[in-house]
Steps between C-alpha positions, in 0.01 A plus 500: 500500500631819325139567386379464861779733633420756227129498590581530861714806427221654304257442778731663749560795271113544457465496881772760536323715235182461706673626804635803318143603394351460842354152434710346782370270770161673519406425145657165469348400827147500370580362161428817304425429129647762272261405223218672686674838534262707288538841668764722352669763720265771362192277549614431860526877561163536326338237716637648824397855402152404377427297820583809713408774243547777729307775327195268470557421868452870566188503291364174637533591877414866430211499731690385811777767467286794414229445759742441781725800473462676171789586257784493754468132579523406129770750397737476787395131548636420162832665576523318828396160358730529209800556726395220738421250226830578327664362809252205499590435137875495576442253786297263285746536212781387717306200620375381161842552336655276766217250497311492170196287527124532416419443870633838593466597860403155639805354328730764632372435855572130449855570404569759767308384811656276777418145415267457796271780385551490120213297394234665711607858420539410130148352487326793667695737276379307200135523625523877543654530151204311349255729683688797373463382145135425542435852643690654204280334235179533691530873559597564144211305358255682722656834416464424123153374545387816697646720231298308239177552699595855583527568120169337458339712776637816322318393184186362670445695821195292607716181490522334845855414583538286804781285649366177354517631146852642550606163650349292218682738252821428685440127460441552123827687468692241683356236276606686188850560643518130601435386143775729373735346761452152368779564238831628629598651160183703493565623859849603397381707210221651700746617758695693233180660380392578855830664583495739194133555531535606863781734431319652196172552675661641807701754299198594282255559799772683696534746217143520366302529819652823633511642152130440431392587853289807516591577860781402735614520862794693631849398594414542863215246482722240321808518726371672824153368546410239766123456516407254780184334377563172684337594831820450692574783730869486431634629161796275538279190524299614205816542306624148588163347399527700176850340437313181387451659162864587415617181672268300281675648203811316592353172625595150397861579406583133543287386195811482266671262747231234429589491135874435571485153342346633175748767411869472410764601761257578780775599743558810296176558313253467785673773714486721195129434464439582870689826492369618169139437630568738790667770281251480211221484742600830660578668164141418388302525814622832649423716195170323466410561859601874476278523185207343690539753781535783251160423352322409816296809525194346674608257770152454651351408150785258433466319826120484491466410133184294418715290261693368804828565310665824610732482204225513238345806681838675501526439118150623451555822690834569332374435143149628560401225268346157592623361174857605556494371853354163378773468233772577733380269764451221247867525394612487850278204568647306217843577618427387847355176361840414347631512861278202578693278263852511662324511837345160435829373360667620828256323733505178291873479503523560872234241566686252266832557671347466854331174396821348368609500869162355613392843642133457422246215534492287178831644396554227253227668284616858528863424437436358153609700192288441182716324243400707199394852636790497751290658770416364841148443391340351815670761728370766268142383504520460887623864538221632281241317708643632829519857370132480423434392854716791627279736296200415713649720768403792283133416568547501873588862523493824307870552593607135469679590180730712720564187702613316193726798417648480844564133453689570175738705714529329824505130402812554286650685785435211728706285259784743486549512865640146570761486214624858574535437869672160445723655244602769749567236766711275266722791405787374276391132540242502226488455120601799284411570143610743226282769653666583830448839643725458807425747781216650298348153487515481884343844528225403256414190692479694829275751333292230343437338844405832656266598214339156502427506870365856470266415217371170648407678828374836376309382192289283718321796650161600364503737202217714646355572844259445650532135403197308388447157345477647158835712518725296718842377386458126427874430458528343844223255399717412197799447730288278705404277201864466405610428852228237552554337162880490550485368861242227429679387193843497658377306803309229313693478172778744409737423790510144365493569130666841448803334350749747370816314413737671733809292388785742444330787676730676752266554792608669815479288805 
């Protein structure tokens, strides 16, 4: 009997220690296994940063921003998006600190929503979150593939580069990244490499390119130049369309939340990762963007480059050397490839968490964790296949890549809406974690809701006018696919099987 009492006291002490580190109901509720926590605090920050990788986001979506409204949309857009996403980061940090769970947004909705609507809102939030993750990985793989073929076109000018080749290149890159993601320890180490490589390359290029450039633009062009090349008669509309580029640089801020069960003390460490991502993202992306504008001496040549990659043409003009441009782009391409690794980890963990609650058809497969590699293997392979299907959109339109970029921004925003609104409605009657910003948190959630609604509406407009089948914005088609899939699955399966164990959850009535 004394032994039993002693064991009970130790168990209660361990539970109390869990609560003190943020592993309260939310982590105990889903049976978190501490043995699988392979991501250190630094690796969590590295994962969150390399998924977003703001300066590479500026480089990857360079065409959209520069063709819409020139330098102003990128430079001032970054200042605006940094400010807005700092508030978004605070809002997400409060929520994950109070409710640490790999499900992220859909889990918060389940905790905060009135019981009558909780399951339906939670399910649709989870579907949007999955589509966000797929858009992130699909757009990155296509960007890297286009840079590879752009480099090849620079060396072999007669090479025919078409959408099919770029798509197949993206498939190959996804397969390579998928193989790396089969071992969690390898992914953890690659995240650390990707973090330091990204920072080193960004600093090196930001210093080297303007130094080596034989010509440069003026201060007026960088900070006071709005060149409307979008076809919109309104400069304001052109500027808004151009905001897609700087907004892309701060997309997918929620990625760290889906690793909450694989890092110690997630209630404190995940908020740090989110906020560090925003701050480091701005510190790297803003000087990099200014440097690009400083060396952008021939906008027409950059936009109409035969390589199909404006960035490589900018490097070639700045260095006046094909070899130097090729070497620089190669380094940037390798750095961007390292972003694919945590992006695949992000989507696999989200799919796995959603499947634990029967959120997808055949969830019993996707919710399994491999016993030796400690990765959700089936969910990982499923996500890679779906990303390859998403990439087919690139073949449909010359500007479909921009639609994927828009999806990277708007689908996460769709998932932020419900938890932020519900949190504002619940007021003081909601869980609180170690990160609690008080009135600043309330203001952050209000700004997040307004920003999300603005982006979802305005980024659905065409990038260029007049609109044709080859340059239209296909994001509404992607919304339609998500809505149809979610509605059909909910009606015929998920409303019966989506089985989040809500015992102990304090719903509103």
